[in-house]
C-alpha positions in Angstrom: 103.3 -5.9 -301.6 106.8 -6.2 -300.3 106.5 -3.1 -298.2 103.2 -4.4 -296.7 105.0 -7.6 -295.7 107.9 -5.7 -294.2 105.7 -3.5 -292.0 104.7 -6.2 -289.4 108.3 -7.2 -289.2 109.4 -3.7 -288.5 106.7 -3.3 -285.9 107.7 -6.6 -284.3 111.4 -5.5 -284.2 110.4 -2.1 -282.6 108.5 -4.0 -279.9 111.5 -6.2 -279.3 113.7 -3.1 -279.0 111.3 -1.6 -276.4 111.3 -4.8 -274.5 115.1 -5.0 -274.5 115.4 -1.4 -273.3 116.4 -1.4 -269.6 114.0 0.0 -267.0 114.5 3.7 -266.0 115.4 2.7 -262.5 118.0 0.2 -263.7 119.6 2.8 -265.9 119.6 5.3 -263.0 121.2 2.8 -260.8 123.8 2.0 -263.5 124.7 5.7 -263.8 124.9 6.1 -260.1 127.2 3.2 -259.8 129.4 4.6 -262.6 129.4 8.0 -260.9 130.5 6.5 -257.5 133.2 4.4 -259.2 134.6 7.4 -261.1 134.6 9.5 -257.8 136.4 6.7 -255.9 138.9 6.4 -258.7 139.6 10.2 -258.6 139.8 10.1 -254.9 142.3 7.2 -255.0 144.4 9.1 -257.5 144.5 12.2 -255.3 145.6 10.0 -252.4 148.7 8.8 -254.3 149.8 12.0 -256.1 152.7 13.8 -254.4 150.9 17.1 -254.2 147.7 15.9 -252.7 148.4 12.6 -250.9 148.9 14.4 -247.5 145.4 16.0 -247.8 143.5 13.1 -249.2 143.9 9.8 -247.3 142.9 6.8 -249.4 139.4 5.3 -249.2 140.6 2.3 -247.1 142.1 4.6 -244.5 138.9 6.6 -244.3 136.8 3.4 -244.0 139.1 2.3 -241.2 138.5 5.6 -239.4 134.9 4.4 -238.7 136.3 1.8 -236.3 138.7 4.4 -234.8 135.9 6.9 -234.1 133.7 4.2 -232.7 136.5 3.1 -230.5 136.8 6.6 -229.2 133.0 6.5 -228.5 132.3 9.8 -230.2 130.9 9.0 -233.7 127.2 8.5 -232.8 127.2 11.3 -230.2 128.7 13.7 -232.8 126.1 12.7 -235.4 123.3 13.0 -232.8 124.5 16.4 -231.5 124.7 17.8 -235.0 121.4 16.5 -236.2 119.7 17.9 -233.1 121.1 21.4 -233.8 120.4 21.2 -237.5 116.8 20.0 -237.2 115.8 22.4 -234.5 117.6 25.4 -236.1 115.9 24.6 -239.4 112.5 24.1 -237.8 112.6 27.5 -236.0 114.0 29.2 -239.1 111.0 27.9 -241.1 108.4 28.8 -238.5 109.7 32.4 -238.5 110.3 32.6 -242.3 106.9 31.4 -243.6 104.6 34.1 -242.1 107.2 36.9 -242.4 107.8 36.2 -246.1 104.1 36.0 -246.9 103.3 39.2 -244.9 106.3 41.1 -246.6 104.9 40.1 -250.0 101.4 41.0 -249.0 101.9 44.3 -247.2 104.3 46.8 -248.9 105.0 48.9 -245.8 106.2 45.7 -244.0 108.5 44.9 -246.9 109.9 48.4 -246.8 110.7 48.1 -243.1 112.0 44.5 -242.9 113.3 43.8 -246.4 116.5 46.0 -246.2 117.5 44.4 -242.9 117.1 40.9 -244.2 119.3 41.7 -247.2 121.8 43.4 -244.9 122.1 40.4 -242.5 122.2 38.0 -245.5 125.4 39.5 -246.7 127.1 38.8 -243.4 128.8 35.3 -243.1 127.4 33.3 -240.1 130.9 33.0 -238.6 130.9 36.8 -238.2 127.9 36.9 -235.7 128.8 33.8 -233.8 130.6 35.8 -231.1 127.5 38.0 -230.6 125.3 34.8 -230.3 127.8 33.3 -227.7 127.8 36.4 -225.6 124.0 36.6 -225.5 123.1 32.9 -225.4 126.2 31.3 -224.0 127.9 28.2 -225.4 126.3 24.9 -226.3 123.3 23.7 -228.2 121.3 26.9 -227.7 123.8 29.0 -229.5 124.2 26.5 -232.3 120.5 26.4 -232.9 120.3 30.2 -233.0 123.1 30.5 -235.5 121.5 27.9 -237.8 118.1 29.4 -237.3 119.3 32.8 -238.4 121.0 31.4 -241.5 118.1 29.3 -242.6 115.5 32.0 -241.8 117.2 34.4 -244.2 117.4 32.0 -247.1 113.9 30.7 -246.7 112.4 34.1 -246.2 113.8 35.4 -249.5 112.8 32.3 -251.4 109.2 32.2 -250.1 108.8 35.9 -250.6 109.8 35.6 -254.3 107.2 32.8 -254.7 104.4 34.8 -253.2 105.3 37.9 -255.2 105.2 35.9 -258.5 101.7 34.5 -257.9 99.4 35.4 -260.8 97.4 38.6 -259.6 94.4 37.3 -261.6 93.9 34.5 -259.0 93.8 37.1 -256.2 91.5 39.4 -258.0 89.2 36.5 -258.9 89.1 35.5 -255.2 88.2 39.1 -254.2 85.4 39.3 -256.7 84.0 36.1 -255.2 84.0 37.8 -251.8 87.1 36.1 -250.3 88.7 37.9 -247.3 92.4 38.2 -246.8 92.4 35.2 -244.5 90.7 33.1 -247.2 93.0 34.3 -249.9 96.0 33.4 -247.7 94.8 29.9 -247.1 93.1 29.0 -250.4 95.1 31.0 -253.0 98.5 32.1 -251.8 99.7 29.0 -249.9 98.7 26.5 -252.6 100.1 28.7 -255.4 103.4 29.3 -253.5 103.8 25.6 -252.4 106.5 24.8 -255.0 108.5 27.9 -253.8 108.0 26.8 -250.1 109.3 23.4 -250.9 112.3 24.9 -252.7 112.9 27.1 -249.6 112.8 24.0 -247.4 115.5 22.4 -249.6 117.7 25.5 -249.6 117.1 25.8 -245.8 118.2 22.2 -245.2 121.4 22.8 -247.2 122.1 26.1 -245.5 121.7 24.4 -242.1 124.4 21.9 -242.9 126.7 24.4 -244.5 126.4 26.6 -241.4 127.1 23.6 -239.1 130.8 24.2 -238.7 130.3 27.9 -237.9 127.5 27.0 -235.5 129.6 24.5 -233.7 132.5 26.9 -233.2 130.4 28.3 -230.3 132.1 26.0 -227.9 130.3 22.8 -228.7 131.4 19.7 -226.8 130.3 17.3 -229.6 129.2 17.5 -233.2 130.5 16.8 -236.7 131.6 20.4 -237.3 133.4 20.6 -233.9 135.1 17.3 -234.5 136.3 18.4 -238.0 137.9 21.5 -236.4 139.5 19.4 -233.7 140.9 16.8 -236.0 142.2 19.5 -238.4 144.3 20.9 -235.6 146.0 17.5 -235.1 146.2 16.8 -238.9 144.2 13.5 -238.3 143.1 13.5 -241.9 141.4 10.1 -242.3 138.7 10.7 -239.5 138.3 14.3 -240.7 137.6 13.1 -244.2 135.1 10.6 -242.8 133.2 13.3 -241.0 133.1 15.5 -244.1 131.6 12.5 -246.0 129.1 11.9 -243.3 127.9 15.6 -243.6 127.5 15.0 -247.3 125.5 11.8 -246.8 123.2 13.6 -244.4 122.7 16.4 -246.9 121.9 13.9 -249.7 119.5 12.0 -247.5 117.6 15.1 -246.4 117.4 16.3 -250.0 115.9 12.9 -251.1 113.4 13.0 -248.3 112.3 16.5 -249.2 112.0 15.6 -252.9 109.7 12.7 -251.9 107.6 15.0 -249.8 107.5 17.5 -252.7 106.2 14.9 -255.2 103.4 14.0 -252.8 102.4 17.6 -252.0 102.6 18.9 -255.6 101.1 15.9 -257.2 98.1 18.0 -258.2 100.3 20.1 -260.6 100.8 17.1 -262.9 97.1 16.7 -263.5 
């Protein structure tokens, strides 16, 4: 009898516990706040230690550098110039990577011809072929876009190729049995099945575009985040340089968040 009386009480307490449990978004925000606080604390510590204080200006100095760069009239032009190169380099890289990766996975002779060259160029750092691009395309935005396009193309091609190769052959055989042609199989089987890999390739491509930015803007750029970082490093102007490094990181996180939102919408059918 006592256990029967205690059961509703336990259920009631369990419900109260669930009600008191914070919302997942609240918990996520709390962890993010803690993470940022710890990072700023470590940053501040590095800014006062004898061995690192010259390399790490304190957060207040970096925040003040926003006004400095705005006063020089270069902050927004640098961000705009870099975003222009990154976006167009990434877009062209994806336009070339998607069909070539699918065709390589679909036609073995094409893989045998193109595959080794892609692996060969992938092993070369972008900074190494910057002079070749400058000689052929000149200096400026065009050369920057080409360098970023090459880097993103290589990463995305390999990722999409792996996705297409790993598609269940049963799906393709079933489509052929039902009379599907190559074009129908591409559109209705391969592309939907490889969508998660394509989204992953997009995320990797966006990251690669940003990490290639400094190399791309060493082609004689007149503005840009990477160019400005190189210029500021030569004069040891550390606070604005740190500001620009942080801006690149913020752009990277923002792009990743946007791609993740797009991924959730596109691959919503997988959760059903």
